[in-house]
C-alpha positions in Angstrom: 0.0 36.8 -55.6 -2.0 39.6 -57.3 -2.8 39.4 -61.0 -3.4 41.9 -63.6 -6.6 42.1 -66.0 -7.3 40.3 -69.0 -6.0 42.4 -70.9 -2.5 42.8 -69.3 -1.6 39.3 -70.0 1.8 38.4 -70.7 1.5 35.4 -72.1 0.9 35.3 -75.8 -0.5 38.2 -76.7 -3.0 36.2 -79.5 -4.9 34.0 -78.4 -4.5 30.3 -79.3 -7.3 28.8 -81.0 -5.8 26.0 -83.6 -7.0 21.8 -82.9 -2.9 21.2 -84.0 -0.2 20.3 -82.0 1.7 23.6 -81.0 4.5 21.6 -80.3 5.3 17.6 -80.7 8.3 15.5 -79.7 8.2 11.9 -82.0 10.4 9.3 -80.6 12.8 10.8 -79.2 16.0 9.1 -77.6 18.8 11.0 -75.3 21.2 8.4 -73.8 24.2 9.1 -71.6 27.6 7.3 -72.2 25.8 3.6 -72.2 22.9 5.2 -69.9 19.4 5.1 -72.0 18.2 8.4 -70.3 15.2 8.8 -72.8 13.6 6.1 -75.0 11.4 6.6 -78.0 9.3 9.0 -75.9 6.4 11.3 -77.6 4.5 13.7 -76.7 1.9 16.4 -77.6 0.6 20.0 -76.3 -2.4 21.7 -78.1 -2.4 25.2 -77.8 -4.1 26.8 -74.0 -3.3 22.9 -72.9 -1.5 22.4 -69.1 0.7 19.4 -70.0 2.2 17.7 -66.7 5.5 15.1 -66.6 4.9 13.1 -63.6 7.2 10.4 -62.7 9.6 8.9 -60.0 13.0 10.6 -59.6 15.8 9.7 -62.3 12.5 8.5 -64.9 13.9 11.2 -67.4 11.5 14.7 -66.5 14.6 16.6 -66.7 16.6 15.3 -69.1 13.3 16.0 -71.7 13.1 19.7 -70.6 16.8 19.4 -71.4 16.2 18.1 -75.1 13.7 20.4 -75.6 15.9 23.3 -74.2 18.8 22.4 -76.1 20.9 21.6 -73.1 21.6 18.2 -74.6 21.4 16.7 -77.6 18.9 14.4 -78.9 20.2 10.5 -80.3 16.9 10.7 -82.6 13.9 11.7 -82.6 11.7 14.9 -84.3 10.2 17.9 -82.8 7.3 20.1 -84.6 6.2 23.4 -83.1 2.7 24.0 -84.6 3.4 21.0 -87.2 6.5 22.4 -88.9 9.5 20.1 -88.7 12.8 22.1 -87.0 15.9 21.0 -85.9 16.2 20.0 -82.7 16.7 23.9 -80.8 19.8 25.3 -79.2 19.8 27.7 -75.8 19.6 30.8 -77.8 16.8 29.4 -80.4 14.2 29.4 -77.7 12.9 32.9 -77.4 12.7 32.8 -81.5 10.7 30.1 -81.1 8.3 31.5 -78.5 9.3 29.0 -76.1 10.3 30.1 -72.5 11.8 27.9 -69.2 12.3 28.0 -65.7 15.0 26.2 -63.8 14.5 24.3 -61.0 17.7 26.4 -59.4 15.4 29.7 -60.2 18.8 30.7 -61.9 19.0 34.9 -60.9 22.4 37.1 -61.0 23.6 38.8 -58.2 24.6 42.1 -58.4 21.2 42.8 -60.4 18.2 43.4 -59.0 14.8 41.3 -58.8 13.9 43.8 -61.9 17.4 44.0 -64.1 17.0 40.3 -63.9 13.5 40.2 -65.1 14.5 42.4 -67.7 17.2 40.5 -68.2 14.9 37.6 -69.6 13.2 40.0 -72.3 16.2 41.6 -73.9 16.0 39.1 -76.7 13.5 41.2 -78.1 15.0 44.3 -78.9 17.9 46.0 -80.4 20.0 47.9 -77.8 21.3 45.1 -75.2 20.7 45.6 -71.7 23.8 44.3 -70.8 25.1 47.8 -72.7 22.4 49.7 -70.8 23.4 48.9 -67.3 26.1 49.7 -68.4 25.5 53.0 -69.6 26.3 53.0 -73.6 22.3 52.7 -74.5 19.1 53.9 -73.2 17.1 54.1 -75.5 14.4 51.5 -74.7 15.1 51.0 -71.3 11.9 52.5 -69.7 9.7 50.3 -72.2 11.7 47.3 -71.0 11.4 48.0 -67.6 7.2 48.3 -68.0 7.4 45.2 -70.0 9.5 43.2 -66.4 7.2 45.0 -64.1 3.8 43.7 -65.4 5.7 40.6 -65.5 6.4 40.9 -61.9 3.1 42.2 -61.3 2.0 38.6 -62.9 4.4 36.5 -60.5 3.0 38.4 -57.5 6.0 40.2 -57.5 6.0 43.8 -57.9 6.8 44.2 -54.6 10.6 42.9 -55.0 11.0 44.7 -57.5 14.3 46.8 -56.3 15.3 43.9 -54.2 18.6 41.9 -54.6 18.5 38.2 -54.8 20.1 37.7 -51.8 17.6 39.4 -49.8 14.8 36.8 -51.1 12.9 34.0 -49.6 12.6 30.9 -51.8 9.3 31.4 -52.6 9.7 35.1 -53.8 13.0 33.8 -55.6 11.0 31.5 -57.4 7.9 34.2 -58.7 10.7 36.5 -60.1 12.2 33.5 -62.5 8.8 32.9 -63.1 8.3 36.7 -64.2 11.9 36.1 -65.9 10.2 33.6 -68.1 7.1 35.9 -68.9 8.7 38.7 -69.8 9.4 37.1 -73.4 5.6 36.1 -73.7 6.0 32.7 -74.4 4.2 30.8 -76.5 4.7 27.6 -74.9 5.9 28.0 -70.9 8.4 25.0 -70.1 7.8 24.7 -65.4 10.5 22.7 -63.4 9.0 22.1 -60.7 7.5 25.4 -60.0 5.6 24.4 -56.9 9.1 22.4 -55.0 8.9 24.7 -51.2 6.1 26.1 -51.5 3.4 26.4 -49.0 0.1 25.6 -49.4 -0.9 29.3 -49.5 1.3 30.1 -52.2 0.5 26.4 -54.9 -3.4 27.6 -54.3 -2.2 31.4 -55.7 0.0 29.6 -57.9 -2.9 27.2 -59.5 -4.8 30.1 -60.1 -2.2 31.9 -62.1 -1.9 28.5 -63.9 -5.1 29.0 -65.1 -5.0 32.7 -65.8 -1.9 32.3 -68.3 -3.0 29.0 -70.3 -6.0 30.8 -71.7 -3.1 32.7 -73.6 -0.3 30.2 -74.1 0.2 26.5 -73.6 2.5 25.2 -70.3 4.6 22.1 -70.1 5.5 21.0 -66.2 7.6 19.0 -64.3 6.4 18.5 -61.3 6.2 16.1 -58.3 3.9 17.6 -55.8 0.6 15.6 -57.6 -2.4 17.5 -55.7 -0.8 20.4 -57.9 -0.9 18.5 -60.7 -4.4 16.6 -60.6 -5.8 19.9 -60.3 -3.7 22.2 -63.3 -3.4 19.8 -65.8 -4.9 18.9 -68.7 -3.0 16.4 -70.1 -0.5 13.5 -68.1 2.3 11.8 -69.5 4.2 9.4 -66.8 7.8 8.3 -67.3 9.7 5.7 -66.2 13.4 5.1 -66.9 12.8 7.0 -69.4 10.1 5.5 -71.1 6.0 6.5 -71.2 4.6 4.3 -69.6 1.3 6.1 -69.8 -0.9 9.2 -71.2 -4.2 10.6 -70.6 -6.1 12.7 -67.8 -4.8 12.6 -64.5 -7.8 10.6 -63.2 -7.5 8.1 -66.1 -3.5 7.7 -65.4 -3.7 7.6 -62.1 -4.9 4.0 -62.0 -2.9 2.7 -64.3 -1.7 -1.0 -62.6 2.4 0.5 -64.5 1.9 3.6 -62.9 1.2 2.3 -59.7 3.6 0.0 -59.4 5.8 2.7 -60.9 5.2 5.0 -57.6 4.9 2.6 -55.1 6.4 -0.8 -56.3 3.5 -2.9 -55.7 1.2 -4.6 -57.8 -2.9 -3.0 -57.5 -2.9 -5.5 -55.1 -3.3 -2.3 -52.5 -7.0 -0.5 -52.8 -7.3 2.0 -55.4 -7.6 4.9 -53.1 -4.4 4.5 -51.1 -2.8 4.5 -54.5 -4.4 7.4 -55.5 -3.2 9.3 -52.6 0.4 8.1 -52.8 1.2 9.1 -56.6 
């Protein structure tokens, strides 16, 4: 995975220095019918931090992402950006709030090249419309937009894939392109949904370095099951189970919590701490 110099960062271009929370979710609850998917969940994301959401399948991690992204409605709770209370976003609000998200399913458009897919992610930032551009109705800033898309692809280690179509990509390559499409928006907050899933160790190692580079200029919230990866990159970890936050803190602190061990292993802390830690 090739990386550009620090001067070519594609996340937020001004360094984040505030000690206040960049994002705060307070007492969020979400229900589907009679099922409580999230129950009074609160998280805080500080500038230049990587915040990990972990927990067993069905714990509510993706539902939390979907609430932040406006894909599911909140029953109750508040969301603040840079200490300002806002309404729960709709999907079309995210770019304006400086939030970008990758999806588990990658979500690339067939029929468009890789670079065109990434250009779609940046379209919110300009006056002309990319759909019109590809129909030949406007080309005023297409060059500038393509340059941004190529820069984002380079950051994700995917510049050499620019002219391919999604169907020609390997799964790891498609995840790089999906990341580039989020980065081209120059977000303040980057939501990554299981970015390490399906990747080999070499790709995970390269992605780890990329995360450390990106966090200097934006905050990252990540849902991930690859615990070794989380242990290397996270500043703060929130553990969810059955829709509730059962622990939060550094990875080293939460991995020893009895309730966390029980959630993952189905046993009490009578198991040895070392074996339990490896199983997380």
